[in-house]
C-alpha positions in Angstrom: 8.9 -3.7 -6.4 10.5 -1.2 -9.0 10.3 2.5 -8.1 7.3 4.6 -10.3 6.6 5.8 -12.3 6.6 3.6 -15.2 5.8 3.8 -18.6 2.6 2.2 -19.4 -0.2 1.8 -16.9 -0.9 -1.5 -17.6 2.8 -2.3 -16.4 2.2 -0.7 -13.5 -1.1 -1.9 -12.7 0.5 -5.6 -13.4 3.2 -4.7 -10.7 0.9 -3.4 -8.1 -1.3 -6.5 -8.4 1.8 -8.9 -8.6 3.0 -7.3 -5.0 -0.8 -7.2 -3.8 -0.5 -3.6 -3.4 -3.9 -3.3 -5.5 -5.9 -6.4 -4.8 -6.5 -8.6 -7.9 -10.4 -9.3 -7.1 -10.9 -5.7 -6.4 -9.4 -5.0 -9.7 -11.5 -7.6 -11.0 -14.8 -6.2 -9.9 -14.5 -3.3 -11.7 -16.9 -2.4 -14.6 -14.6 -2.7 -17.9 -15.5 0.8 -19.0 -13.8 1.7 -15.2 -11.0 -0.7 -15.9 -10.4 1.0 -19.5 -10.6 4.5 -18.0 -7.5 3.6 -15.4 -5.3 2.0 -18.2 -6.0 5.1 -20.5 -4.2 7.5 -18.1 -2.2 9.6 -19.7 0.2 10.5 -16.8 1.6 8.6 -13.9 -0.4 11.3 -11.6 -3.6 10.5 -13.7 -2.9 7.0 -13.0 -2.6 7.2 -9.6 -5.4 9.6 -9.1 -7.9 7.3 -10.9 -6.6 4.6 -9.0 -7.2 6.4 -5.7 -10.6 7.4 -6.9 -12.0 4.2 -7.5 -10.6 2.8 -3.8 -7.9 0.7 -5.6 -5.3 2.8 -3.4 -5.3 5.0 -0.5 -4.2 8.2 -0.5 -1.1 7.2 1.3 -0.7 4.3 -1.0 -0.8 6.5 -3.7 2.0 8.8 -1.6 4.4 6.0 -1.3 4.4 5.1 -4.8 5.2 8.4 -6.1 7.9 8.7 -3.9 9.4 5.0 -4.9 8.7 3.3 -1.8 6.1 0.9 -2.8 8.2 -1.4 -1.4 7.0 -0.7 2.1 3.7 -1.0 1.3 3.9 -4.9 2.0 4.7 -6.0 5.5 4.7 -10.4 5.6 0.6 -11.2 4.9 -0.4 -7.1 5.5 -0.9 -4.4 3.2 -0.3 -0.9 4.7 -3.3 1.6 4.1 -2.3 4.5 6.0 -0.3 6.2 9.0 -2.0 6.5 12.0 1.0 7.9 14.0 4.5 8.2 14.6 6.5 8.7 18.1 9.7 8.2 19.9 9.1 4.6 20.1 8.0 4.0 16.6 5.4 4.0 14.1 1.5 3.1 14.0 0.0 1.7 10.5 -3.5 0.9 9.3 -3.2 -2.8 7.8 -5.2 -5.2 5.7 -4.1 -8.6 6.3 -3.9 -10.2 2.9 -6.0 -13.2 2.7 -8.5 -12.5 5.8 -9.4 -9.5 4.5 -9.4 -8.0 8.4 -8.2 -4.3 9.3 -5.5 -4.1 12.0 -3.1 -1.5 13.2 0.2 -2.7 13.1 3.1 -0.7 15.0 6.8 -1.0 13.8 9.4 0.1 16.7 11.9 2.2 16.0 15.6 0.9 15.8 16.2 3.2 19.2 14.1 1.1 21.2 15.3 -2.8 19.8 17.6 -3.5 22.7 15.6 -2.7 25.1 13.8 -6.3 26.2 11.0 -5.0 28.6 9.9 -2.4 25.3 9.6 -5.2 22.9 8.0 -7.6 24.9 4.5 -9.3 23.4 1.4 -8.3 25.5 -0.6 -10.6 26.3 
C-alpha cells in the first residue's frame, strides 16, 4: 500500500478497498449520497474524517494511514482495528478476521521475546 496522502479520493478509496482496509461490502452498502460526499472530500484530512464518521475506518486506522503506515493494518487474514495495549512482551490489537468477520485480539510479540521458546509456545 502506498503512503498517504494521495491526490484523488477515488484513487485512495480504491487502494483501501484493494488492500481490505475498507471492506468492499461496507462501501457498497452506503447510500449513493454518502459515497458522493466521501469522494467529494477536498483534502486528505477531510477524506479520512468522512471515512471515520461513516464507520468505514476506525480512528486508529485513520491515524495509521495519515502516518503512511497502512501496510501495518493487515496481518494475514486479519484487519487491525485498534490498539488495545503495549508492554515489554509485545503489542495487543483489536482485529477482525477478513472473511469470518469475527473480532479477535492479536498479540504481536516484541523481537526481544522471540529467542525465548517458553514465552512464544502456544497456549493450549
